[in-house]
N, C-alpha and C positions, 0 to 999 in steps of 0.2 A: 826343904819345903818352904821355910821362911823366905829364902831367897827367891823362890819361884812366885810366891804370893806378892812379894815386893815388886817384882818385875810386872806382874799382872796389874797391880794397882797403878804403877807408873804408866803402863800402856793405856789403861782406862782413862786416866786423867788427861793424857795427850789426845786421845780420841775426842773426849768431851770438849777439850779446849779448841780443837780444830773445828768441830761442829759449831761451837759458840762463835768462833771467829768468822766463819762463813755466813752465819745468820746476821751477825753484827755488821758485816760489810755488805749485806744484801747480795750474797753470792750463793744462796742455798741451791740455786739451779745447778751449780757445779757439783755439789754433793749428790743431787738427784741424778746427774749424768754418770757419776762414778758408780752409784748404786745400781743404775740400770745396766752398765757394763758388767758389774759384779754378778747381777742376777743372771745374765746371759751365760757367763762362764760357769757359774754354779749349777745351772740347769744342765749344762753339758756334762759336768762331773757327776751330777745326780744320775744321769743316764748310765754312766759306767757303774755307779753304785747299785742301782736297781737290778741290772742284768747280772752283775757279779753275785749278788745275793740270791737271785733266782737260780743261778748255776752252782750255788753252794760254796762260793768263794768268800773267805773272811775278809772284810774291809777293816783294816786296823784303825784308820782315822778318816773321817770326812770333815773337811774344814770349810767354813764360810769365811772368806777373806784370807789374807796372808800376813805373815809376821808373827809377833808374840801373841800367845793366847790371851783373850780377855775372859772367856768363859769356856768351860770344858766339862763334859760328863760322859761316862762310859755306859753305853746301853747295849745289851746283847752282843758283847764282844767288839763293838765299834765305839771309838771315842769320837764324840761329836764336839767340834770346837768352833767358837766364834773368835776370829783373830782381829788384830788391830786395824789392818788396812783393808777396807771393804772392796778391794779390787781383785776379784777372782775367787778361786777356791781350789780344793784338791780332794782327790779320792785315792787314798793309799791302801792298796790291796796287799795281802800277805803273799810274799814271794813274787811280786810283780816284776821286779828288776833283776833278781838273781834266781836261778833255778835252785830248788831245794832238793838235794839228793838224799834219799833215805835208803840205807842199806840195812835190811832187817837182821842179817847175820851179824853185821858189825854191831848193831844195837844190842843183840843178845850177848855178844862177846863182851861188850863194854859193861853189860849189866851183871856179868858173872862175878862171883866172890873174888876171883884172882885180879879183877880189874876194878875194884870198888873205887879206887882213887883216880881211875882214868877220866880224862876230861869228857864231858858229855857233848854230844852233837847238838850245838845250840839251835841249828836250824830245825832239827827233828823235835827238840824240846818245844820250840815256838809253835811248830806245826801241831804237836799234841795238845798244847794248851789253848791255842787260839782257833784252830779249825783247819780248813783246807786251802791250799795255796792256789794262786792263779796259774802257776806253771804246771800244776798237777792235772789240770783239766785238758780235755781233748781239744784238738786244734779248732774245730768249728765252734766249740763253746767259747774259746778265747777270742775267736773272730767276732762272735756276737757281742762279747763284752766290750771290745775295742770299738766296734761299729756303733754301739749304743750311744756314745757321746755325741757324735755328729747327728745321729738320727733324732735324739732328743732335742737338739737345736732346731731341727725342722718341725718337730712337734710344737715347740714353744712358739716358733714363728707362726704356725697355723693358728694356735689358740689366740695369740695376740691379734692376728689379722681378723679373726672372727669378731673380736671386740670392736675394732674400727668399722668393719663392714656392718655389724649390727647397729652401730651408732649413726653412721653417716652414709653407708652404702658404698657402691663400687663406681668406677669411672668408665662407662661404656664408650666405645670408640666412635662416637657420633661425628659426622662432618659438621664443622661449625661455619665454614665459609669456603667458597669455590671461586676461582678466577673465571671471568667470562669466557676466556679462550678454552679452558678445560671443560667448562659446563657445555659449551657448544660441541666440542669434539667428542665427549664421552657420555654426556647426559647426567653425570654425577651432580648431586644437589645437596643443599644444606639439610641436615638431619638424617641423611643416609647413614646406615650403620656398617662400618667396615668389618668384614669377617675374615678376609685373607689379604695378605700383602706379599707379592712375589712368592707365593706358595707357603708362606708362614701363616699359621693360624693366629688371628688377632682376637683376644678375649676382652682386653681392656685397652683404653687409650694409651697407657704407658707402654704396652707391648710395641705399638707402632713407633712411639717416640724412641724406644730403645734401639730399634733397627735403624731409624733415621739418624740418630745422634752418633751411634758407634760404628755403623757400617757405611754411613753416608747415603746420599740419595743417588741411586743408579740412573743411568741415562734412559732406561726403559722400565716401566712399572706395569705389573698385572694386579688388578684388584678384583675382589669379590665383595659385593656389598648387598645390604638388604634394605628394601623399601616396601612398606605396607605388607610385610610378611612374605614378599617374593625376593628371590635372589637374582642378582645380575652380575655379569662379568664384563670387564673392560680392560683394555691395555692401551698405553700411550707413551710417547716420548716426553720426558720431563723437560723443564724449562731452565735455561741458563740465565743468571742474573748477577750483575755486579752492583754492590751497594755498600754504604757505610753503616757500620754497626757500633752501638754503644756497649753491648755486652749485657743487656738486661732482658729478663723474661717476666711476664706478668699475666695475670688472669683477666679475661674479659667478662663483662656483665652477662648474666644468664637469667632466663625467665622474666625478663623485664625489670629486674632489680638494678639499682645503681650501686656500684661498689667503688671504693677509692682506688687510685692508681698505685697499688701496692706491689712491690717487687717480690717475685717468687725466688728468682736466682739471679746472681750477678757473676760476671766473668770479664776477662779482658780489661778494656779501659775503665769500665764501671768499678770493678774490683780494685784496680790499681788506684783509682781516685778515692776509694774509701767507702763506697756504697755497700750496703749490706742487705741480705734478704729480710723482708719485713718493713724496709723503709717505704714511706709513702711519698710519692712525688706530688708536690702541690703547685709547682710552676716550672716552666722550661723557658730559659732566657727571659725571665720576667713575666711571661704570659701564664696566667692562672690555668691550672689543670686540676679538675676534680675527679674525673673518671678515666678509665682506659680509652673510652671513645673520644674524650677531649684530647688525650695525648695523640691518638691516631689522627684526629682531625688536624692537629697542629703539625705533625710530621708530614701529613699529606700536602699541606700548604707550604711547609718549609722543610723539604727533604734534607737530611743530613748530607753534607758535602765535604766533610773533613775539617770544617771550621770548629773551633772550641765551642762547647755547649755548657751552660750553667744550669744545674738542677737545684731547685729548692726542695728540701726534704723535711718531712716530719718524722722524727724518730723518738719514740717514747714521749717524754715531757718537752723535748726540744722541737719546736714547730717551724724553725726558719734556718735550718742548716744549709749552707751553700757548698756545692761540690762542682768543680770544673773539670771537664774531661774532653778529650779529642777522639771522635769516632775513627775507627780504622776500616779500610776498604776490605771487602770480602767478596770473593768470586765463588759462586755456588750453583749447584743444581737444585731446583725447587720442585716439590711435588705438585704445586698448583692448587693445593687445598690445605686447609688447616683442620685440626680435629681436637676433640675434647680430651684433656688430661686433668681437669680440675673439678668440673661439675660431677656431683655424686648422685647416684640413683639408688633409693632404698630397695631392698629385696627381702624375701621371706626367709624362714629358717633354712630351707633347702638351698636357697640362693646363697645364703651366708656361708654354708658349708662348701658349696661348689666354688665360690669365689675365694674362700679361704685357701683352698688348694691352688687356685689360680695365682694368688698373691705369693705363696711360697715358691711356686714354679717361676714366677716372674723374677723374684729376687735371686733365686739360684741361677737363672739364666743371665741376669744382669751381672752377677759376680763372675761367672765363667767368661762372658763376653768382655768384661772389663779387664780380666787377666790377659785375655788374648790381645786386647787393645794395648795393654802395657808391654807385653812381650814383643809386639810388633814395633815398638819404639814410637808409638803415636802419642803417648802421654808424657808430659813434662814432669820434672821433679816436684813441682807444686801440686801435681795431681795425686801424689803418693802421700798417704797419711797413716798415722797409727793412733795409739791410745790418747796421747795429748791432744792431737788434732780432733779426735772424735769428741772428747770432753769439751773442748772449746766450741766446736760446731753445735753440739747438742745443747750446751748451756745457752748459747746465743739464740738458737731457735726457740727454746723453751721460754727464755726471757722475753723475746720479741713477741711470740704468740700470746703470752700471758698478758702483756701490756696492750696488744691490739685486739685480741679476740677473747680473752678471758681464760680462766683456769681450765675449763673443760677442753678447749682446743690445745692448750699447752700440754695437757695430759695425753691427748691423742697424738700430738707430735712426738712426745717422748716414746709412746708405744710404737709409732711408725719407725723411729730410729732403732728401737729394740728388735723389731722384725728384720730390718736390714742387717743389723749386726749378727743376729742369731743365724739367719740364713747364710750370711757371709762366713761366720765361724764354722758352720757345718760343712760348707763346700771346701773351705781352705784346709780343714782338718782331714778331708778325704784325699787330698793331693798326695801322691806317693813320695813324700819328702821325709827323709830320715828325721827322727825326733818328733814327728807329728803322728797322729793316729793313722794317717794314710800310709806312712812309712812302715809302721808296725803291721798294718793289714797286709802290705805287700809281702813282708817276710812270712807272715802266717799263711798267706795264699800259696806261696812257694812251698812251704812245708806241707800244705794239704795236697798239692800236686805231686811232690817228690815222695811223700809218705814218711819223711823224716825232717827234723829241724835243720835250718841253715846253721853252719858252723858258728857257735856262739862268739868266737873271736872275730870272725868276719862281720857278723851282725853288730858287734860292739864297736869295731873300728868305723864301719859305715855310719852308725848312729852318732858316734862322737864327731866325725867330720860334719855330718848334717847339723848337729847341735851347734858346733862352732860357727858354721856358715849362718845358721839361723840367728845366733847371738850378734854376729856382725851386721846382719840385716836389721835387727832390732835397734842396734846402736845408730845405724844410718837413719832409720825411720824416726828415732827419737830426736836426733839432731835436726832432721828435716822438719819435724813437727815444731820444734822450738823456733827454727828459722822462719817457718811460715806463720806461726801464731804470733811471735814476738818481733818478727822483722829482722832477726840477726842473720842476714844472708851474707855469705862470703864466696859465692860463686863456685859451687861444686860442678 
């Protein structure tokens, strides 16, 4: 007992020291990112816990965090623990991993006077003392317990989405600009609301952006849009264009307001040059730029042609950082119109609920389409990231948004990342991969169809192979994260 207390004390000191170090070095945003990921994982495990208890299964331990225990208390048969590393959690159910076989006749025989010294059935003893095991439940009860983890991730994503929607609203798919050629051909105009795109329902601007970015722009497009309460349909051939790109995206001014030329995303030449989301461009090749309109006016008069460009950037307290990059040529099909993905429109309580489901659906669809994009070989190694990459990205976004927009928007950005991760974790865990919830569900569904369990040895071997492959993938992702975050690339 004394040894356990000493270990707990050492663990607590290490945790406090780590937190103090992060605060002292002004990296508290890293701790916030880690806690956010931990919250998402713990909510997943809490789903397993709730439905296990509803079905009468004893949960031996529910842990917040991993590693040595800091605090621990047993309540109603469950040990509740807070552990050293705030990165995840666990829900340990009685008999979850191994079947508990109870033979009443054998128990009676073991309890007879002739066998007083016979060894007790430890599994039966544990069952009698603690409650009912996971394995003892019917197949559909076990399916509900396993499915509860991913489902609770979707619930968390919905609840967090409602916070953002209630605070700043949703992003309607309004047309923000139309080329003269397309306007003459189809009649599409600014402020029209896109409802359908090539038979896909469009509820928010990001729906359209998802199809455009991951599927590419097709040569022929069908649109359904709304203007003054009336619906219109049109279809047309998209436009081919060759141009030079820097790899930056930014928001344009809305409702007559003037906003700085702030970068929303960076890729390609911009990312390689060291530009980051949240950077504010103040000059291009020495020419002052204050707003996105100023930037567009400059590029209109001086189109990029592959010559090096110098950006003057304001980042945090530094207002004169210089970055030089060379645009790359891009050949692409263009829709001929742009649409809103940044302007937010407030809505009522029913609208918040409605678009809360829309947000969850969007992130689930984004996860599935991104997986397809990856499996088709369209993504590079730099596009794949794991926990280290997520912590780095989240901490950078929180830090930048805090400095440029204040604590409230930093908080909303943190929530937005939590929505993405929660929906992503829910979808990924439903994939039929051994060692994940989806793999367990697959075996349980086979059991439901056959009327009897899969051979435990077969299930064990398959799960082991899946676990080994999963660990190899995690090692690759960890290496990849370190390479991308810290620049230690060795050309895999």
